[in-house]
C-alpha positions in Angstrom: 0.0 -4.1 -14.5 -3.5 -3.4 -13.3 -6.5 -5.0 -15.1 -10.2 -4.4 -14.2 -12.6 -6.8 -15.9 -16.3 -6.1 -16.1 -16.5 -4.2 -12.8 -19.9 -3.2 -11.4 -20.6 -1.1 -8.3 -23.8 0.2 -6.8 -24.4 1.7 -3.3 -28.1 1.0 -3.6 -30.5 -0.3 -6.1 -31.1 3.0 -7.8 -27.4 4.4 -7.6 -25.2 2.3 -10.1 -21.9 4.0 -10.0 -19.6 1.6 -12.3 -21.2 -0.3 -15.1 -19.2 -3.2 -16.5 -15.9 -1.1 -16.4 -13.0 -2.9 -18.0 -9.4 -1.3 -18.5 -5.8 -2.0 -18.4 -3.1 0.1 -17.0 0.6 -0.9 -18.0 3.7 -0.6 -15.8 5.2 2.9 -16.2 1.9 4.6 -17.5 0.7 7.9 -16.2 -3.0 7.6 -16.5 -5.6 10.5 -16.0 -9.0 9.5 -15.2 -11.4 12.2 -15.9 -15.2 13.0 -16.0 -17.8 15.2 -14.4 -18.3 15.2 -10.6 -20.1 12.2 -9.2 -19.5 10.0 -12.2 -17.4 7.4 -10.1 -13.8 8.6 -10.6 -12.8 8.2 -7.0 -14.9 5.0 -6.7 -12.9 3.5 -9.5 -9.6 4.5 -8.0 -10.6 3.0 -4.6 -11.4 -0.4 -6.4 -7.8 -0.6 -7.6 -6.3 -0.8 -4.2 -9.4 -2.8 -2.8 -10.5 0.0 -0.4 -13.9 -0.9 -2.2 -15.1 -4.2 -3.4 -16.9 -4.6 -6.7 -20.4 -6.2 -6.7 -19.2 -8.3 -9.7 -16.1 -8.4 -11.9 -12.4 -9.0 -11.3 -9.5 -6.8 -10.3 -5.9 -7.9 -11.0 -2.7 -6.3 -9.9 0.5 -7.9 -11.3 -1.4 -11.1 -12.2 -2.9 -11.6 -8.7 -6.7 -11.4 -8.4 -7.8 -9.1 -5.5 -11.5 -10.1 -5.0 -11.3 -12.7 -2.5 -7.9 -12.0 -0.6 -8.1 -11.7 3.0 -6.8 -8.6 4.9 -3.2 -9.7 5.2 -2.9 -10.9 1.7 -4.2 -7.5 0.5 -1.8 -5.6 2.6 1.1 -7.3 0.7 -0.5 -5.9 -2.5 -1.0 -2.7 -1.0 2.6 -2.2 -0.1 3.2 -1.9 -3.9 0.8 1.1 -3.8 0.5 4.4 -2.3 -2.4 6.8 -2.4 -2.5 10.5 -2.4 -5.7 11.7 -0.8 -7.6 14.8 -1.9 -7.0 16.7 1.1 -3.9 15.3 2.4 -5.2 13.1 5.2 -2.3 13.9 7.5 -2.5 13.4 11.3 -2.9 16.9 12.9 -1.1 15.9 16.1 2.0 14.7 14.2 4.8 16.6 12.5 5.4 16.3 8.9 8.5 14.0 9.9 6.2 11.8 12.0 3.3 11.6 9.3 5.9 10.2 6.9 7.5 8.2 9.5 4.2 6.6 10.5 3.5 5.4 7.0 7.2 3.9 6.7 7.1 2.0 9.8 3.5 0.7 8.9 4.1 -0.4 5.3 7.8 -1.1 5.0 10.6 -3.1 6.7 13.0 -0.4 6.6 15.4 0.2 9.3 15.6 3.6 11.3 18.3 5.0 9.3 16.6 4.1 5.9 13.5 5.8 7.3 15.2 8.9 8.2 16.9 9.0 4.8 13.7 8.3 2.9 11.9 10.9 4.7 14.4 13.7 3.9 14.7 12.3 0.3 11.1 12.5 -0.4 10.5 16.0 1.1 13.5 17.1 -1.0 11.9 15.7 -4.2 8.6 17.6 -3.5 10.6 20.8 -2.7 9.8 20.8 1.0 13.3 21.0 2.6 13.1 22.3 6.1 9.4 21.6 6.9 9.9 18.3 8.8 9.2 19.7 12.3 6.0 21.6 11.3 2.4 20.5 11.9 -0.2 20.3 9.4 -1.9 23.4 10.6 1.4 25.4 10.0 1.1 24.4 6.3 -0.7 25.9 3.3 -3.2 23.7 1.3 -0.6 23.2 -1.4 2.1 22.3 1.0 -0.2 19.7 2.7 -0.8 18.1 -0.7 3.0 17.9 -1.4 3.5 16.3 2.2 0.8 13.7 1.2 2.9 12.9 -2.1 6.2 12.9 -0.1 4.7 10.4 2.1 3.4 8.3 -0.7 6.8 8.3 -2.5 8.8 7.5 0.7 7.4 4.0 0.8 8.8 3.4 -2.7 5.7 2.1 -4.2 5.4 0.8 -7.8 2.0 2.5 -8.2 0.8 6.0 -6.9 -3.0 6.8 -6.9 -3.8 10.6 -6.8 -7.3 11.5 -6.0 -7.9 15.1 -7.3 -4.5 16.5 -6.4 -5.1 19.9 -7.4 -8.7 20.5 -6.2 -9.3 23.7 -4.1 -5.8 25.2 -5.1 -4.9 28.4 -7.0 -3.4 28.1 -10.5 0.1 28.7 -9.4 0.0 26.1 -6.6 -1.7 23.7 -9.0 1.2 24.1 -11.4 3.7 23.1 -8.6 1.6 20.1 -7.7 1.5 19.1 -11.4 5.2 19.5 -11.7 5.8 17.4 -8.5 3.6 14.6 -10.1 5.5 14.7 -13.2 8.9 14.8 -11.5 8.1 11.8 -9.2 6.8 9.7 -12.2 9.9 10.4 -14.3 12.4 10.3 -11.6 11.1 7.1 -9.7 9.6 5.3 -12.7 6.3 4.7 -11.0 3.0 4.0 -12.5 0.7 7.0 -11.8 -2.9 7.2 -11.9 -4.4 10.6 -11.3 -8.1 11.3 -10.8 -8.6 14.9 -12.0 -11.2 17.2 -13.8 -8.3 19.7 -14.5 -7.3 19.9 -18.2 -3.9 21.3 -17.3 -3.1 18.6 -14.9 -4.0 16.0 -17.7 -1.9 17.5 -20.5 1.0 17.9 -18.1 1.2 14.5 -16.3 -0.6 12.0 -18.4 0.2 9.8 -21.4 -3.1 8.1 -21.2 -6.7 9.1 -20.5 -9.7 7.3 -19.2 -12.9 9.2 -19.2 -16.0 8.1 -17.3 -19.6 9.2 -17.9 -22.6 8.0 -16.0 -20.8 4.8 -14.9 -19.4 3.9 -18.4 -16.0 4.4 -19.9 -16.6 6.5 -23.0 -12.9 7.0 -23.9 -9.7 5.2 -23.3 -6.7 6.4 -25.3 -4.1 9.0 -25.6 -4.3 12.8 -25.0 -4.1 13.5 -28.7 -6.9 11.1 -29.5 -9.1 12.7 -26.7 -8.5 16.2 -28.2 -9.5 15.0 -31.7 -12.6 13.0 -30.6 -15.9 14.1 -32.2 -17.9 12.9 -29.4 -20.1 15.8 -28.4 -19.9 15.2 -24.6 -15.9 14.9 -24.8 -15.7 18.0 -26.9 -18.0 20.0 -24.4 -16.0 18.7 -21.4 -12.5 19.4 -22.6 -13.5 22.9 -23.7 
């Protein structure tokens, strides 16, 4: 379980990004975090795995308070998590195989045979059999995103954090990414947290929605409740 309690974050005195944010994410949830650009969605995501520290408030993961943990202690928590970055964040000089292998060697205690098996299993799960020897420059944008997802699931995390997984992709490729996220969530039984502004992604992958607006949570509930909301901003955003 992930719990944020009264989180505040500013990058300067006139730029408050998160304002007293509190939320709970239960094991097995597929949560979409939505809101307009610049409203703090990715900042919120990076607090969950402590890539950013709050100015005040508490962050709990599986009943462990993250705020004051040192680097080594944080790494133990981060091994439960994987993050799929907006643009893939692959190493250009490495093959697809080596990119996933690097994550497994850094974050797990798997033996060489386990590493190899997990690489091919994760590529199969995202429908990328046969690309293991290719470099990122030889991949399309959608393929890079799927490699990023394969790298994330290969470490067998309990939580996967996705930062705008369909940004910059055409509708057909976006649908493929949505299908992969849903497939991973269902087959691996992981908790998924997806930052998106894509309504199709939200409807396809999520069972819970958190909406940010100007640093505040203005909605926390189910998809059906979101689409039945009478809030003027919410109605405008989802249409």
